[in-house]
C-alpha positions in Angstrom: 146.2 111.4 -28.6 143.3 109.1 -29.0 145.5 106.1 -29.7 147.5 106.8 -26.6 144.3 107.0 -24.4 143.0 103.8 -26.0 146.1 101.9 -25.1 145.7 102.8 -21.4 143.2 100.4 -19.7 140.2 102.5 -19.0 142.1 105.5 -20.4 139.1 107.1 -22.2 137.3 107.2 -18.8 140.1 107.9 -16.3 142.2 110.5 -18.0 139.3 112.9 -18.9 137.8 112.3 -15.4 141.1 113.4 -13.8 141.3 116.4 -16.2 137.7 117.4 -15.2 138.7 117.2 -11.5 141.7 119.4 -12.1 139.8 121.9 -14.1 137.0 122.2 -11.5 139.4 122.5 -8.6 142.1 124.7 -10.2 140.2 126.9 -12.7 136.5 126.6 -11.7 135.6 130.0 -13.3 136.7 128.9 -16.7 133.9 126.3 -16.7 131.3 128.8 -15.7 131.6 131.3 -18.6 128.3 130.0 -20.0 127.1 129.1 -23.4 128.4 125.9 -25.1 131.5 125.8 -22.9 129.6 125.4 -19.7 126.8 123.3 -21.3 129.3 120.7 -22.6 132.1 120.6 -20.2 130.3 121.1 -16.9 126.6 120.6 -17.3 126.5 118.0 -20.0 126.6 114.8 -18.0 122.9 113.7 -18.3 122.7 114.5 -22.0 125.8 112.5 -22.7 124.6 109.6 -20.6 121.3 109.6 -22.5 123.2 109.3 -25.8 125.2 106.4 -24.4 122.0 104.7 -23.4 120.6 105.0 -26.9 123.7 103.6 -28.4 123.7 100.7 -25.9 120.1 99.8 -26.9 121.0 99.8 -30.6 123.7 97.2 -30.1 121.2 94.6 -28.9 120.2 92.8 -32.1 119.5 89.3 -33.2 123.0 88.9 -34.6 124.4 88.2 -31.1 121.6 86.3 -29.6 119.9 82.9 -30.1 119.0 79.7 -28.3 122.6 78.6 -28.1 123.6 81.8 -26.2 120.5 82.1 -24.0 121.8 79.9 -21.2 125.2 81.5 -21.2 123.7 85.0 -21.2 121.5 84.1 -18.2 124.4 82.7 -16.2 126.5 85.8 -16.9 123.7 88.2 -16.1 122.8 86.5 -12.8 126.3 85.8 -11.6 128.0 89.1 -12.7 125.2 91.5 -12.1 122.0 90.4 -10.3 123.5 88.5 -7.4 126.1 91.3 -6.5 123.4 94.0 -6.8 121.0 92.1 -4.6 123.7 91.6 -1.9 124.5 95.3 -2.0 120.9 96.1 -1.5 120.7 93.6 1.4 123.8 95.3 3.0 122.1 98.7 2.5 118.9 97.5 4.3 121.1 96.5 7.3 123.6 99.5 7.5 121.9 102.1 5.4 122.5 103.7 2.0 125.8 105.2 3.2 127.3 101.8 3.5 130.4 101.0 5.5 134.1 102.0 5.5 133.6 104.8 3.0 131.9 102.5 0.4 128.2 103.4 -0.2 125.6 101.1 -1.5 125.4 103.4 -4.5 129.1 102.9 -5.1 128.8 99.1 -4.8 126.0 98.9 -7.3 127.9 101.2 -9.8 131.1 99.2 -9.5 129.7 95.6 -9.2 126.6 96.1 -11.4 128.2 97.2 -14.7 130.3 94.9 -16.8 132.7 95.7 -19.7 131.1 94.1 -22.7 133.9 95.0 -25.0 136.5 93.2 -23.0 134.2 90.2 -22.6 133.6 90.1 -26.4 137.4 90.4 -27.1 138.2 87.5 -24.7 135.2 85.3 -25.8 136.0 85.9 -29.5 139.6 84.7 -28.9 139.0 81.7 -26.6 135.3 80.9 -26.6 132.6 80.2 -29.2 129.3 81.6 -30.4 127.6 80.9 -27.0 130.1 83.1 -25.3 130.1 85.9 -27.8 126.3 85.9 -27.7 126.4 86.5 -23.9 127.6 90.0 -24.8 124.0 91.0 -24.5 124.2 90.5 -20.7 126.6 93.5 -20.6 124.3 95.6 -22.7 121.5 94.9 -20.3 123.4 95.9 -17.2 125.0 99.0 -18.7 123.8 102.3 -17.4 121.6 103.3 -14.4 118.5 101.1 -15.0 119.2 98.4 -12.6 120.5 100.8 -9.9 117.3 102.8 -10.2 115.1 99.7 -10.1 116.8 98.0 -7.1 117.2 101.2 -5.1 113.7 102.2 -5.7 112.1 98.8 -5.1 114.1 98.3 -1.8 113.2 101.8 -0.5 116.9 102.7 -0.2 116.3 105.5 -2.6 113.3 107.7 -3.2 113.1 106.9 -7.0 109.9 108.1 -8.6 108.4 105.6 -11.0 108.4 108.2 -13.8 112.2 108.6 -13.3 112.7 104.9 -14.0 110.6 105.2 -17.1 112.5 108.3 -18.2 115.8 106.3 -17.8 114.5 103.4 -19.9 113.0 105.4 -22.8 116.4 106.2 -24.5 117.3 102.5 -24.2 114.0 101.5 -25.9 114.5 104.0 -28.6 118.0 102.6 -29.3 116.6 99.1 -29.3 114.0 100.0 -31.9 116.6 101.8 -34.0 118.9 98.8 -33.9 116.1 96.4 -34.9 114.8 98.5 -37.8 118.1 99.6 -39.3 121.4 97.8 -39.0 123.3 100.8 -40.6 122.2 102.9 -37.6 123.5 100.1 -35.3 126.9 100.4 -36.9 126.9 104.2 -36.7 125.9 104.2 -33.0 128.5 101.6 -32.2 131.1 104.4 -32.4 129.2 106.6 -29.9 130.9 105.4 -26.7 134.4 106.3 -28.1 133.2 109.8 -28.8 130.9 110.4 -25.8 132.7 108.7 -22.9 135.7 111.1 -22.7 133.4 114.2 -22.7 131.0 112.6 -20.2 133.9 111.6 -17.9 135.3 115.1 -18.0 131.8 116.5 -17.1 131.4 114.0 -14.3 134.9 114.9 -13.0 134.0 118.6 -12.6 131.8 117.7 -9.7 134.5 115.8 -7.7 137.1 117.2 -5.3 140.7 116.3 -4.9 140.1 114.6 -1.6 137.3 112.5 -3.0 139.6 111.3 -5.8 142.3 110.2 -3.3 140.0 108.4 -0.8 137.7 107.0 -3.5 140.7 105.9 -5.6 142.2 103.8 -2.8 138.9 102.1 -2.0 138.3 101.7 -5.7 141.4 99.5 -6.0 140.2 97.1 -3.4 136.7 97.1 -5.0 138.2 96.4 -8.4 140.0 93.3 -7.1 136.9 92.2 -5.4 134.9 92.6 -8.6 137.3 90.2 -10.4 137.4 87.7 -7.5 133.7 87.7 -6.6 131.7 88.4 -9.7 134.3 86.7 -12.0 134.4 83.8 -9.6 130.7 83.5 -9.5 130.5 83.5 -13.3 133.3 80.9 -13.4 131.3 78.6 -11.1 128.3 79.1 -13.3 130.3 78.1 -16.4 131.7 75.1 -14.6 128.7 73.7 -12.7 125.7 75.0 -14.6 126.9 75.2 -18.2 129.3 72.3 -17.8 132.0 74.0 -19.9 135.0 72.1 -18.4 138.4 73.5 -19.2 136.7 76.5 -20.9 135.1 77.6 -17.6 137.9 80.2 -17.0 136.2 82.4 -19.6 133.8 83.3 -16.7 136.5 85.4 -15.0 136.6 87.8 -17.9 133.1 88.9 -16.9 134.6 90.3 -13.6 134.9 93.8 -14.8 133.5 97.3 -14.3 132.4 99.2 -17.4 133.5 102.7 -18.2 129.8 103.6 -18.2 129.8 102.9 -14.5 131.2 106.3 -13.7 128.0 107.9 -14.9 125.7 105.7 -12.8 126.0 107.7 -9.5 125.2 111.0 -11.1 122.3 109.5 -13.0 120.8 108.0 -9.9 121.3 111.3 -7.9 119.4 113.1 -10.7 116.4 110.9 -9.9 116.9 111.2 -6.1 118.9 114.3 -5.1 119.2 113.1 -1.5 121.9 110.8 -2.7 124.0 113.6 -4.2 126.5 113.5 -1.3 127.5 110.0 -2.3 128.2 110.7 -6.0 131.8 112.0 -5.8 133.2 109.0 -3.9 131.2 106.5 -5.8 132.3 108.0 -9.1 136.0 107.9 -8.1 135.7 104.3 -6.9 134.0 103.3 -10.2 136.8 105.0 -12.3 139.5 103.2 -10.4 137.7 99.9 -10.6 137.5 100.3 -14.4 141.3 100.4 -14.6 141.9 97.6 -12.1 139.4 95.2 -13.6 140.4 95.9 -17.2 143.9 94.7 -16.4 143.2 92.0 -13.9 140.1 90.2 -15.3 141.6 89.0 -18.6 144.9 88.0 -16.9 143.0 86.0 -14.3 140.7 84.3 -16.9 143.8 83.4 -19.1 145.7 82.1 -16.1 142.7 79.9 -15.0 142.2 78.5 -18.5 145.9 77.7 -18.9 145.9 75.9 -15.5 142.9 73.8 -16.6 144.1 73.1 -20.1 141.7 75.4 -21.9 144.6 77.4 -23.4 147.9 75.8 -24.3 150.6 76.8 -21.7 153.0 79.3 -23.0 150.6 80.4 -25.8 150.0 84.1 -26.4 147.9 86.2 -28.8 148.9 89.5 -30.2 145.4 89.7 -31.7 143.8 89.3 -28.3 146.0 91.9 -26.7 145.2 94.4 -29.5 141.5 93.6 -29.2 141.6 94.2 -25.4 143.4 97.5 -26.0 140.6 98.6 -28.3 137.8 97.6 -26.0 138.7 98.0 -22.4 137.3 101.6 -22.6 133.8 100.3 -23.1 
């Protein structure tokens, strides 16, 4: 069962999410019997997100950083995350937090502001070097609700108490300390996403209606394509014109992804500002769809660009890379 889910791009996120939606809409009473059943399968979202945040912090260690990777990390973080989130906030200041055409600012930040570090690392390990692998830290920094809370709170689009931002960062700091002090804990916590994400996704899905899945899914496809084109394109331009990477610049397109953790961002933000609760369902469905779309499209686009520019020999393929992507697109 796990192997099958892992072979589906975003399968560890999408399949449990859909099962959660089905359970909540078809057999809601079964999730309300109380005790461990209700606590885990319906009410466990925030606890599971917190555990994910701890594991994310633990993965940021000196082994993947350094002077050689610092410039690459900065380019990826700015192009993939900070610029898109800033533009989403600007849009929100013009049209409001509800956004336009069924896409809220919360949904935009969740989809555009979280990148799939596992897929990036798989692609960079195959076609890049230590600078590219080190840029994995950019994904660790943008994972989770931190940036969404900070940007929404600072812009006034959300009523985010300062203490709520602190509370969201504490698990990350704890994970960071654990990772720095004990590498064995870093290795143990590296397995947490594979365990937690399916249960978290199911729990998130129990708060979503069928109609929201249908409408959010359709817009999520478009958003996923835009993530690859816009954020991947920006990162490509950063590689080409700032880092001067020549025919290796196509690696930048593999940053144009949405992380599986993005499905948890709307719920986490709404926990800090309940007035945004009405946006959570659609934003979550959009994020889940974008995870699937970008996991398939981003590496294909990056590979195509690199072949066009001579960074990869035309006609070459890699079974190892395809296997690595299958193992990591659920990040």
